[in-house]
Each structure stands twice: as structure tokens, then as C-alpha cells.
C-alpha positions, 0 to 999 in steps of 0.5 A: 136449349138445343134443337134436340130439345126443341124437337122432343118438346115440339108440341109445347114449342109449336105454340110459341112458334105459332105466336111468333109466326102467326101466318104459319098454319098448324099443318105447316108447323106439324110438317116442320116437326121441330126441325130447324131447316124445315121451320126456316123454309116455312118462314122463308116461303110464307113471309118472303124472307131470305135464308139468312133472315129466317135463320136470324128470326129462328135464332132470336126465337130460340133465345126468347124461349131459352129463358 
């Protein structure tokens, strides 16, 4: 799955993101709107992660959803 597919299916993917990062609000996920940089930024801010940690988590999440 690539990010164009994630963005196009964000309403579905949002549920998976909410399950993975439960502290993110629906509004925060709506603001991310399937854009990787925005999602990583929200994860960094909410969870106190580094940019690299957030990127790694998003990579793992993508791999989980690509099955």
C-alpha cells in the first residue's frame, strides 16, 4: 500500500490509526487526512516521540495494514 492509497481510503484507515494511536483524537486524525508528514507530526506531539520514532511507527503500521 502506498500513501496515495492511504489518503484515498483515509476514512477506513483512520479506524486502524485510531486503534494504533488511541490518544489521537478524531479531529487530529481528520487534520492528518492521510498525509504521512501530518500523521507523524501528530504522533510526535501527542506521544513525545522523535521524528525517527514516529516514522518507524508509521512504517510498522503501514506494514500491518498491507497484509
